[in-house]
C-alpha positions in Angstrom: 113.7 118.0 93.0 112.2 114.6 93.0 109.3 115.7 95.4 108.5 118.8 93.5 108.4 117.1 90.2 106.4 114.3 91.8 104.0 117.1 93.5 103.7 118.8 90.1 102.8 115.7 88.3 99.8 115.2 90.7 98.8 118.7 90.4 98.9 118.3 86.4 96.9 115.1 86.7 94.4 116.8 88.8 94.3 120.2 86.5 94.0 117.6 83.3 91.1 115.9 85.2 89.0 119.3 85.5 89.9 120.6 82.2 89.0 117.3 80.5 85.6 117.5 82.2 84.9 120.9 81.0 85.7 119.8 77.6 83.5 116.8 78.1 80.9 119.0 78.8 81.4 121.4 75.7 81.9 118.2 73.3 78.5 116.6 73.3 77.5 119.4 70.8 80.1 118.6 68.1 81.0 114.7 68.7 79.6 112.1 71.2 82.6 110.0 70.7 84.8 112.9 71.9 82.5 113.6 74.7 83.0 109.6 75.8 86.5 109.7 75.2 86.9 112.4 77.5 84.7 111.1 80.1 86.9 108.0 80.2 89.9 110.1 80.5 88.7 112.2 83.5 87.3 109.2 85.2 90.7 107.3 84.8 93.3 109.9 85.6 92.6 110.4 89.3 92.6 106.8 90.3 96.4 106.5 88.5 97.4 109.7 89.9 96.3 108.6 93.6 98.4 105.4 93.1 101.4 107.2 91.7 101.1 109.7 94.8 100.6 106.8 97.3 103.5 104.9 95.8 105.9 107.6 95.9 105.2 108.6 99.1 105.6 105.0 100.4 109.1 105.1 99.1 110.3 108.6 99.5 108.1 110.1 102.3 105.2 112.4 102.4 105.2 115.4 99.9 105.2 118.7 101.8 102.2 120.5 101.1 104.3 123.7 99.9 105.8 121.5 97.0 102.3 121.5 95.3 102.2 124.0 92.6 99.5 126.2 91.8 96.7 125.1 89.1 97.5 125.8 85.5 95.1 127.5 83.2 92.8 125.7 81.0 94.7 124.8 77.2 92.7 125.7 73.8 91.3 122.1 73.2 91.8 118.7 74.5 94.3 117.5 72.2 96.6 120.4 73.7 95.4 119.4 77.2 96.6 115.7 76.3 99.8 116.6 74.3 101.2 119.2 77.0 100.6 116.5 79.9 102.3 113.9 77.8 105.2 116.3 76.9 105.9 117.2 80.5 105.5 113.6 81.8 108.3 112.5 79.3 110.8 115.4 80.0 110.7 115.1 83.9 109.9 111.5 84.5 113.4 110.8 85.3 113.6 113.6 88.1 110.3 111.8 89.5 111.7 108.4 90.2 115.0 106.8 89.7 115.7 103.7 87.6 115.3 101.8 90.8 111.7 103.0 91.5 110.6 100.6 88.8 106.9 100.3 90.3 106.9 104.2 90.5 107.9 104.5 86.7 105.2 101.9 86.1 102.6 104.3 87.6 104.0 106.9 85.5 103.6 104.5 82.6 99.8 104.0 83.2 99.3 107.6 83.4 100.8 108.2 79.9 99.3 105.0 78.7 95.8 106.7 79.4 96.8 109.8 77.7 98.1 108.2 74.5 94.8 106.1 74.3 92.8 109.3 75.0 94.6 110.9 72.4 94.0 108.2 69.6 90.3 108.5 70.5 90.3 112.5 70.2 92.5 112.4 67.1 90.7 109.7 65.1 87.3 109.7 66.4 85.8 113.1 66.8 
């Protein structure tokens, strides 16, 4: 199960990046702060997902391509995007890496931290 959950986290981060970029392009008409917050998110999430993927595979071996799920649909708004990603990570993080995989859990924490920071900016700086 770990490889499937790890693969899903990677795909979810990639999807979040694409969706955040679309929301970013639409946000300028309503809020420059939201536009910039989403830009910081989509620029930051891929390096974190890449670090997670490389760390995970360094410990557990390559994730087979068949483990990666299909992309998800775009959520209704940026806050739904961030909230859904955070909820999924928190519900599945123990299935991704064990307690001994502290470096992998740290990679996950960095992804959650970026999500949390972006949620703060989206919520309070519209």
